[in-house]
N, C-alpha and C positions, 0 to 999 in steps of 0.2 A: 792820786794815791792808788797804789796797787797793794795786793796782799799776797805774801809768799808763804806757801805751804811747804814745810820742811819735814821730810820723812827720814827715819833711821831704818836701816836694813835689819830684817829679822832672819829670813831664810830665802836667799835668792834661788835656791834649787826648786822652790815652788812656783817661781815666776812663769814658766811655760804653761802651767795648768790654768793660770788666770790672765795671761797676756791678752787674749782676744777680748774678754769682757772688760778688762782695764782700758784697753785701747778704744773700745766702743764708747765707754763712759767718757773718756777724754774727748773724743770726737764730738759727742753730744754737747758737752759743756762748751767746747770751742765754737761749734756752730751757733750756739745760743749767745755768743759774745761774752761768755763768762770766764773762759780760760784763754789766756794769752799764749802761754808756752809751758811745757813740762818735760821732764826727763831726768835720768840719773846723772850723777856726777861721774867723771871718768873712772874713779875708784869707788863704785857704788857700794861694794861690800863694807868699806870703811866710812865713806862719806854720805851715803844715802842718795836721796833725790830731792828735787824741788819742783814746784809748780807756781806759776804767777796767775793770779785771778784778779778780776775787776772789783769784787766785793768780798768782804770777810765771810758773809753768809754763803757765797758760792764755794769758797775754799772749804768751809766746814761741812757743807752738804756733800761736796765731792769726797772728802776724807771719810765721812761717816759711812758712805756706801761704796767706797772703792773696793773692788775685788782683791786688790793687793793688800789692803788693810784686813779685810774680812778673811782672806786666805792665809794670812801670816807671812806674806812676802816682806812686808814692812811692819814695823812696830805700830801698835795702836796708840802710842804716846807721841803722836805727831804734834806739830805746833804751827800756828799761823802768826806771821809777823807783818806789821805795817811797813811798807816800803815807799819812800818818796822818790818816784821816778824823775830823774834829772832831765831827760830828753823826751819831750812829748811829741807825738806824731802831728 
């Protein structure tokens, strides 16, 4: 099982101010084996973004301290959903 963090966009114009810190946080979680992949949907303004984590706790920890959440790039009303991955490595 994996855990999908879903973000809704708040104000993408603020993204450049927080991009470096957001990326560094993502890299840290990835290097620790907690973050599988993340990124925006092609129409991020309307559809937001998602990230796939190995645990619910990691997804929630990431969102609570994500510079994009704290800086208002995405809404603080994110959600984590359980995902049954069909193809396992």
